[in-house]
C-alpha positions in Angstrom: 108.5 85.1 96.1 105.1 86.0 97.3 103.4 84.9 100.5 100.1 84.7 98.6 98.9 81.8 96.5 99.4 82.1 92.8 97.4 79.6 90.8 99.2 78.7 87.6 95.9 77.4 86.2 93.9 80.6 86.7 91.4 81.6 84.0 92.7 84.3 81.6 90.4 87.1 80.6 91.6 87.8 77.1 90.0 86.6 73.9 91.7 85.6 70.6 91.5 87.8 67.5 88.7 86.8 65.2 88.6 86.9 61.3 86.8 90.2 61.2 89.5 91.8 63.3 92.2 90.3 61.0 90.4 91.9 58.0 90.4 95.3 59.7 94.2 94.9 60.4 94.8 94.2 56.8 92.6 97.1 55.7 94.3 99.6 58.1 97.8 98.4 57.2 97.0 99.2 53.5 96.0 102.6 54.7 99.4 103.0 56.5 97.9 103.0 60.0 100.6 102.2 62.5 100.4 99.2 64.9 99.8 101.3 68.0 96.8 103.0 66.4 95.4 99.7 65.1 95.7 98.3 68.6 93.9 101.3 70.0 91.0 101.0 67.5 90.6 97.3 68.3 91.1 97.6 72.0 94.1 95.4 71.8 97.7 95.6 73.0 100.2 96.7 70.5 102.2 93.6 71.0 99.2 91.5 70.0 98.9 93.4 66.7 102.7 93.0 66.1 102.6 89.2 66.6 99.5 88.8 64.4 101.2 90.8 61.6 104.3 88.6 61.8 102.1 85.5 61.8 100.1 86.4 58.7 102.9 87.8 56.6 103.3 86.4 53.1 106.4 87.0 50.9 105.7 88.2 47.4 107.5 89.5 44.3 106.5 93.0 43.3 107.7 95.3 40.5 109.1 98.5 42.0 110.6 101.1 39.6 110.9 98.4 37.0 112.7 95.9 39.3 111.3 92.7 40.8 111.7 92.9 44.6 110.7 90.7 47.5 108.2 92.2 49.9 106.3 90.9 52.8 102.6 91.7 53.0 100.0 90.9 55.7 96.9 89.0 54.6 94.0 88.2 57.0 93.3 84.9 55.2 96.9 83.8 55.9 96.7 84.9 59.5 93.4 83.1 60.0 94.6 79.9 58.4 97.8 79.7 60.6 95.7 80.5 63.7 93.2 77.6 62.9 96.0 75.1 62.3 97.7 76.0 65.6 94.5 75.8 67.5 93.8 72.4 66.2 97.2 71.2 67.6 96.7 73.2 70.9 95.3 70.4 73.1 96.3 69.5 76.6 98.6 66.5 76.7 97.5 63.5 78.8 99.8 62.1 81.4 100.3 58.9 79.4 101.9 60.9 76.6 105.0 61.7 78.8 107.8 59.4 79.9 106.6 56.8 82.4 110.2 56.5 83.6 110.2 60.2 84.6 107.0 59.8 86.7 108.5 56.7 88.3 111.7 58.7 89.2 109.5 61.6 90.5 107.4 59.3 92.8 110.6 57.6 94.0 112.2 61.0 94.8 109.1 62.0 96.7 109.1 58.7 98.7 112.7 59.4 99.7 111.7 62.8 101.0 113.6 64.9 98.5 110.8 67.4 98.0 109.3 67.7 101.4 110.3 69.3 104.7 113.3 71.3 105.8 115.8 68.7 104.6 114.5 68.7 101.0 117.1 68.6 98.2 114.9 69.6 95.3 111.8 71.4 94.3 109.8 70.1 91.3 111.3 72.5 88.9 114.9 71.7 89.7 114.2 67.9 89.7 112.6 68.2 86.2 115.5 70.3 84.9 118.1 67.9 86.2 116.2 64.8 84.9 115.9 66.4 81.5 119.6 67.1 81.4 120.4 63.4 82.2 117.7 62.1 79.8 117.5 64.4 76.8 115.6 62.1 74.5 112.7 61.4 76.9 109.4 63.4 76.6 109.4 65.3 79.9 106.5 67.6 81.0 107.1 71.2 82.2 107.0 71.9 86.0 103.7 73.7 85.6 102.2 70.6 83.9 103.4 68.5 86.8 101.8 70.9 89.2 98.6 70.7 87.2 98.7 66.9 87.5 99.3 67.1 91.3 96.2 69.4 91.7 94.1 67.0 89.7 95.2 64.1 92.0 96.9 62.1 89.3 100.1 61.7 91.3 100.6 60.6 94.9 102.2 63.9 95.7 99.8 66.4 97.2 100.0 70.2 97.0 100.6 70.6 100.8 103.7 68.3 100.4 105.5 71.0 98.3 106.6 74.2 100.1 107.3 76.1 96.9 104.1 75.2 95.0 101.9 77.9 96.5 104.5 80.5 96.5 104.8 80.7 92.7 104.5 84.2 91.4 106.0 85.7 88.2 109.2 87.4 89.0 109.6 91.1 88.1 112.0 91.7 85.2 113.5 94.8 86.8 113.8 96.3 90.2 112.8 99.9 90.8 115.4 102.5 91.6 116.0 103.0 95.4 113.4 105.4 96.7 114.7 105.9 100.2 117.5 108.1 101.4 119.9 106.9 104.1 119.5 108.9 107.4 123.0 107.9 108.4 126.1 107.3 106.3 128.0 104.3 107.7 130.5 104.0 104.9 131.0 103.5 101.2 127.7 103.3 99.3 126.9 100.3 97.1 126.8 102.8 94.2 130.6 102.9 94.4 131.0 99.2 94.5 133.0 97.9 91.5 130.7 97.1 88.5 132.1 93.5 88.1 130.5 92.5 91.4 127.0 92.9 90.1 127.0 90.1 87.4 128.2 87.5 90.0 131.1 86.3 87.8 133.7 87.0 90.4 134.0 84.8 93.5 134.4 86.3 97.0 131.8 89.0 97.2 129.4 88.5 100.1 126.1 89.9 101.4 125.4 90.1 105.1 122.6 90.6 107.6 121.3 89.6 111.0 118.5 87.2 111.7 116.8 88.2 115.0 114.4 86.4 117.3 112.6 88.3 120.0 113.4 92.0 119.9 114.4 92.2 123.6 117.4 93.4 125.5 120.4 90.9 125.3 118.6 88.7 122.9 121.0 86.6 120.7 121.1 87.0 116.9 122.4 85.1 113.9 124.9 86.6 111.4 124.2 85.4 107.9 126.7 85.7 105.1 125.9 84.7 101.5 128.5 84.5 98.7 127.0 86.1 95.6 128.3 83.8 92.9 127.7 80.4 94.6 124.9 81.4 97.0 126.8 79.6 99.7 125.9 80.7 103.3 127.8 81.0 106.5 126.1 81.5 109.8 127.3 82.5 113.3 125.4 82.9 116.5 126.2 86.0 118.6 125.2 86.9 122.1 123.4 90.2 121.2 123.2 92.6 118.2 125.2 95.6 119.6 127.5 97.1 117.0 130.7 96.1 118.9 129.5 92.5 119.3 128.7 92.3 115.6 132.1 93.8 114.7 134.0 91.3 116.9 132.1 88.4 115.3 132.9 89.5 111.8 136.6 90.0 112.6 136.6 86.3 113.8 134.9 85.2 110.6 137.5 87.1 108.5 140.4 85.7 110.5 139.1 82.1 110.2 138.6 82.6 106.4 141.4 85.0 105.3 141.2 84.3 101.5 137.4 84.1 101.0 136.3 87.8 101.4 136.9 90.3 98.6 134.0 92.5 99.8 130.9 92.5 102.0 127.6 94.4 101.4 125.5 95.3 104.4 122.2 97.2 104.9 122.2 100.5 107.0 121.2 99.0 110.3 122.8 100.6 113.4 124.2 97.2 114.3 126.6 97.5 111.3 127.8 101.0 112.2 131.4 99.7 112.8 131.7 97.5 109.8 133.8 100.0 107.8 136.6 99.2 110.3 136.8 95.6 109.0 139.9 94.6 107.0 138.1 94.1 103.7 136.1 96.2 101.3 132.7 97.1 102.8 129.6 98.6 101.1 126.2 99.7 102.3 122.9 99.4 100.5 120.4 102.2 99.9 117.5 102.6 102.3 114.4 100.5 101.6 116.3 98.5 98.9 116.7 95.0 100.4 116.8 93.6 96.8 120.3 95.0 96.6 121.2 92.0 98.9 118.7 89.6 97.2 120.7 86.4 97.8 121.1 87.1 101.5 117.4 88.0 101.9 116.4 84.7 100.1 118.7 82.7 102.4 117.1 84.4 105.5 113.7 83.4 104.2 114.8 79.8 103.9 116.4 79.9 107.4 113.1 81.0 108.9 111.7 77.5 108.1 114.1 76.3 110.8 114.0 79.4 113.1 110.6 81.0 112.9 110.0 84.7 113.5 109.2 85.6 117.1 111.0 82.6 118.6 114.0 83.4 120.8 117.4 82.5 119.4 118.2 81.2 122.9 116.2 78.1 121.9 118.7 77.2 119.1 122.3 76.0 119.6 125.2 76.8 117.4 124.9 73.3 116.1 121.2 73.7 115.3 122.0 76.8 113.3 124.9 75.2 111.4 122.8 72.2 110.5 120.1 74.5 109.1 122.6 76.3 106.9 124.1 73.1 105.7 120.7 71.7 104.7 120.0 74.9 102.7 123.5 74.8 101.1 123.0 71.2 100.0 119.8 71.9 98.0 120.0 71.7 94.2 119.5 75.1 92.5 118.8 75.8 88.9 120.3 79.3 89.0 123.8 77.9 89.6 123.7 75.2 87.0 121.7 72.5 88.7 124.1 71.9 91.5 124.2 72.7 95.2 125.7 75.9 96.7 128.0 73.6 98.7 129.4 71.9 95.6 129.8 75.1 93.7 131.5 76.9 96.6 134.0 74.1 96.9 134.8 74.3 93.2 135.3 78.1 93.3 137.2 78.3 96.6 140.0 75.9 95.5 
């Protein structure tokens, strides 16, 4: 997510189609002008024209070559009529129109500290999804509606109480192709990783990285490992981030968990130069393509709430780091079916 503030209530710049434009669409369709050209003439996106045509279509019976056939024809009158009916219904719902039991549960969860701070269990979106799953007949608002109520001061929850609220930004549908070229070849490329790893349907495939504090000589670091299917994380503090130290630590992790690792994917940092010697399948990402280890990068971002950048890892004990990882693993996540990584990991590792 973005570090900037994304206002879900920001003013949009577009205008709705008017009746005159609908009449022009009807006229040009009768002249066999295609949708893209109609959009260009009106200064509208092609998808806007496409949706309007679907909205204003009317089914008719026409005689073609002596046979009665059903055809669909766009009429501006029909499109305008449907538009006006929908606009009449398009009004913002007041808070009293939603379930009062839901808002009571929301306020109670907030009072218990489930949304705020490092030990939080939910964000607003996952709480709503879980509540809706348990109470399917209740009228529940969307998470954006709840955020709107919070901004308006209609709830006791304040914007600064919610770490995720100001990090909202629409997620890109697709990642770009890797643009960088690896200066060093440390081992097997992620390109050669089995295709069944990508959809996260198989348990045991991990992503790994180091979280560093101050970049000074003999500064400790933290190994972070995230299982792709469950998003469960393992951490280990190491005395420095020399390649031999990192290799020894990973060998200890593999020895302690012999049946959990089918593969590990690393980036191309020099600290991972000996990873190909590990007794498991190892793959390396492309340069400047951190999204190829997206789950691990997300965990590292969450871990930074406990261990801020620039602070020495000397200040944090192994217990401090383990407790931080456990707190993150206990959070409820929508992406894995409204359960915690800890719960899902236990189910998959049996």
